[in-house]
C-alpha positions as CSV (number, residue, x, y, z in Angstrom):
1,M,129.9,100.8,21.7
2,F,129.2,97.5,23.1
3,L,129.2,99.1,26.4
4,A,126.6,101.6,25.5
5,E,124.2,99.0,24.3
6,T,124.4,96.9,27.5
7,S,124.2,99.7,30.0
8,I,120.9,100.7,31.5
9,Q,119.9,104.3,31.0
10,L,117.6,105.9,33.4
11,V,115.4,108.4,31.8
12,P,112.7,110.0,33.8
13,D,109.4,109.3,32.4
14,G,105.8,109.0,33.7
15,T,106.4,105.8,35.6
16,L,108.8,107.5,37.9
17,L,106.1,110.0,38.8
18,L,103.7,107.2,39.2
19,H,106.1,105.4,41.5
20,L,106.7,108.6,43.5
21,L,103.0,109.1,43.8
22,M,102.5,105.5,45.0
23,V,105.2,105.9,47.6
24,G,103.7,109.1,48.8
25,V,100.2,107.5,49.0
26,M,101.7,104.4,50.8
27,V,103.6,106.7,53.3
28,A,100.4,108.7,53.9
29,L,98.3,105.5,54.2
30,L,100.9,103.8,56.6
31,N,101.2,107.0,58.6
32,R,97.4,107.2,59.0
33,T,96.7,103.5,59.6
34,L,99.8,102.2,61.4
35,L,102.3,104.9,62.6
36,R,99.8,107.4,64.0
37,P,98.0,104.8,66.2
38,V,101.3,103.2,67.3
39,N,102.7,106.7,68.1
40,K,99.5,107.5,70.0
41,I,99.8,104.2,72.0
42,L,103.5,104.9,72.7
43,A,102.7,108.5,73.8
44,E,99.9,107.2,76.1
45,R,102.2,104.6,77.5
46,E,104.8,107.3,78.1
47,R,102.3,109.5,79.9
48,Y,101.1,106.5,81.9
49,I,104.7,105.6,82.9
50,T,105.5,109.2,83.7
51,G,102.3,109.5,85.7
52,K,103.0,106.3,87.7
53,T,106.6,107.4,88.2
54,T,105.4,110.7,89.5
55,E,102.8,109.0,91.7
56,A,105.4,106.6,93.0
57,Q,107.8,109.5,93.8
58,E,105.0,111.3,95.7
59,I,104.1,108.2,97.6
60,L,107.8,107.8,98.5
61,K,108.0,111.4,99.7
62,L,104.8,110.9,101.7
63,S,106.1,107.7,103.2
64,D,109.5,109.4,104.1
65,A,107.6,112.2,105.7
66,K,105.4,109.8,107.7
67,F,108.4,107.8,108.7
68,S,110.2,110.9,109.9
69,E,107.0,111.9,111.8
70,Y,106.9,108.4,113.3
71,Q,110.5,108.6,114.4
72,A,109.9,112.0,116.0
73,K,106.8,110.8,117.8
74,L,108.7,107.7,118.9
75,R,111.6,109.8,120.3
76,G,109.0,112.0,122.1
77,A,107.3,109.0,123.5
78,R,110.6,107.5,124.7
79,T,111.6,110.8,126.3
80,E,108.2,111.1,128.0
81,G,108.6,107.5,129.2
82,Y,112.0,108.1,130.6
83,H,110.7,111.2,132.4
84,L,107.8,109.2,133.8
85,I,110.2,106.5,134.9
86,E,112.5,109.1,136.5
87,K,109.5,110.7,138.2
88,V,108.2,107.4,139.6
89,R,111.7,106.5,140.7
90,A,112.2,109.8,142.5
91,E,108.8,109.4,144.2
92,S,109.7,105.9,145.3
93,V,113.1,107.1,146.7
94,K,111.3,109.9,148.5
95,E,108.7,107.5,149.9
96,K,111.4,105.0,151.0
97,D,113.4,107.8,152.7
98,Q,110.2,108.9,154.5
99,K,109.5,105.4,155.7
100,V,113.1,104.9,156.8
101,R,113.0,108.3,158.7
102,S,109.6,107.3,160.2
103,F,111.0,103.9,161.3
104,K,114.1,105.6,162.8
105,E,111.9,108.0,164.7
106,Q,109.7,105.3,166.0
107,T,112.7,103.1,166.9
108,A,114.2,106.1,168.7
109,R,110.9,106.7,170.6
110,E,110.7,103.0,171.6
111,I,114.4,103.0,172.7
112,E,113.8,106.2,174.7
113,A,110.6,104.6,176.3
114,Q,112.6,101.4,177.1
115,L,115.4,103.5,178.6
116,Q,112.9,105.5,180.7
117,A,111.3,102.2,181.8
118,T,114.7,100.8,182.7
119,H,115.6,104.0,184.6
120,Q,112.3,103.7,186.5
121,Q,112.9,100.1,187.3
122,E,116.5,100.9,188.3
123,E,115.1,103.7,190.6
124,Q,112.5,101.3,192.1
125,V,115.1,98.6,192.6
126,R,117.5,101.1,194.2
127,K,114.7,102.3,196.5
128,E,113.8,98.7,197.4
129,L,117.5,97.9,198.0
130,E,117.9,101.0,200.2
131,S,114.7,100.0,202.0
132,Q,116.0,96.5,202.4
133,A,119.4,97.8,203.4
134,E,117.9,100.0,206.0
135,S,115.8,97.2,207.4
136,L,118.8,94.8,207.3
137,G,120.9,97.4,208.9
138,A,118.3,97.9,211.6
139,M,118.0,94.2,212.1
140,I,121.7,93.7,212.3
141,T,122.0,96.6,214.7
142,S,119.2,95.3,216.9
143,Q,120.8,91.8,216.9
144,I,124.2,93.2,217.7
145,L,122.7,95.3,220.5
146,K,120.7,92.4,221.9
147,G,123.7,90.1,221.8
148,H,125.8,92.4,223.9
């Protein structure tokens, strides 16, 4: 019995309904004044972050594409440069070979001209020597014949 007198008995009455009604009004009021704007701000922030992330991914894809294009153009330019260098080198070698051939031909002509000049001088000297030999022979013969 003592226990029954000290225990609290909960009996639903009108105050319970009033409390439930107040909690419902407070939830509706909090939802309308605090939670809905906060949720709206959070949703906008999420859309903003998603938009910026998508934009950053697109910029990254674009920069990757441009970098690939740059590398391709750089390889093309290098290849073209190497071809140009090779072409200039080939032309230089060809020009050098032509100059060497021309110099050899000119040198051969000059040597041939010098040899011809030497042969002519040799022929002149031989004719002179023959002429002198004949005149010396005639002089010696005449002196031998005079002296006898």
